C-alpha positions in Angstrom: 121.1 104.6 87.5 120.2 102.7 90.9 118.5 103.4 93.8 120.6 103.7 97.0 119.5 105.2 100.5 120.9 108.7 100.9 123.0 109.3 104.0 121.0 112.5 104.9 117.4 111.4 104.7 116.7 108.2 106.2 113.9 105.9 105.1 114.0 107.5 101.6 115.6 106.5 98.4 117.7 108.4 95.5 118.5 107.6 92.4 122.3 107.8 91.8 125.0 106.6 89.0 124.8 102.8 89.8 128.1 101.3 91.4 128.3 97.4 90.7 129.7 96.9 93.9 127.2 98.7 96.4 123.8 99.8 94.5 121.1 97.9 93.0 120.3 98.8 89.2 117.1 100.6 88.6 117.0 102.3 85.2 119.2 103.8 82.3 120.2 107.3 82.2 118.6 108.9 79.0 121.0 111.8 78.8 124.9 111.5 79.0 126.5 111.6 82.3 127.7 115.2 82.0 123.9 115.9 82.1 123.6 114.3 85.1 125.1 116.7 87.5 123.5 119.6 85.7 119.8 118.0 85.8 119.9 117.5 89.3 122.3 120.2 90.9 121.0 123.3 92.8 120.1 125.1 89.6 118.7 122.0 87.9 115.3 120.4 88.0 116.6 117.9 90.5 115.3 115.0 88.3 117.3 112.4 86.5 115.7 111.8 83.3 115.8 107.9 83.1 113.9 104.7 81.3 113.0 101.7 83.2 110.7 99.9 80.6 113.1 97.5 78.7 115.0 100.2 76.8 116.5 99.0 73.7 119.0 101.1 71.7 122.7 102.2 71.3 125.1 104.3 74.0 127.9 106.3 72.9 131.3 105.6 74.9 130.1 107.9 77.9 127.9 104.9 79.2 130.4 101.8 78.5 133.5 100.6 79.9 136.1 101.3 77.1 138.8 99.4 78.5 136.5 96.1 78.6 137.0 93.5 76.2 134.2 93.6 73.7 135.4 91.2 70.7 132.9 88.2 70.6 130.7 89.8 73.2 127.3 89.9 71.1 124.5 88.3 72.6 126.0 88.1 76.0 125.2 89.9 79.3 126.0 93.1 80.2 126.8 94.0 83.7 127.3 97.6 85.9 130.8 98.6 86.3 132.3 99.0 89.8 135.5 96.7 90.2 138.2 99.6 89.6 135.6 102.5 90.5 136.9 104.1 87.2 133.7 102.4 85.7 131.2 103.0 88.0 127.8 103.5 86.1 129.1 102.1 83.0 127.9 98.9 80.8 130.4 96.3 81.1 131.6 92.5 80.5 131.0 89.6 83.0 134.9 89.8 83.7 134.8 93.4 85.0 131.2 93.4 86.9 131.2 94.6 90.4 130.8 92.7 93.7 127.6 93.1 94.8 126.2 90.0 95.8 124.5 88.2 93.2 125.1 91.2 90.6 122.4 90.8 88.3 123.2 91.1 84.3 121.1 94.6 83.4 121.2 94.0 79.4 122.2 91.9 76.6 124.9 93.1 74.0 123.2 94.0 70.5 126.2 95.6 69.0 129.9 95.7 69.8 131.6 98.9 69.9 134.5 99.3 67.0 136.5 102.2 65.5 134.1 102.7 62.7 130.7 102.2 64.4 131.8 103.3 68.4 128.5 102.6 70.1 127.2 99.7 72.4 123.8 98.0 71.6 121.8 97.2 74.2 118.6 95.2 75.1 117.8 96.1 78.8 116.9 93.6 81.4 115.9 96.4 84.0 
């Protein structure tokens, strides 16, 4: 998730899916991306459940770039996607990180996704 100035309300900030090309990483969305629109939409609570206090855990395929090369990536920094705009808001490797000036690492890889264990382990730096 990221903090961004909405186009409608000046001087205020909104929490949006993070784009490594244009937004500042802020927190990790607790429920899946499919839930994001349902929770903040017109009939939802208009709140995005996220955690910011050094989240450590595993995320499924909905939260990481499946096209990234994960082999040998254990213990290395994770970044926010955005280069191709098909991986916006997803954890990815340094080779695919966005173009945000000084794009900071948002986590450290603690488990590499495999066919048998298809989750990405993360120690968040946010």
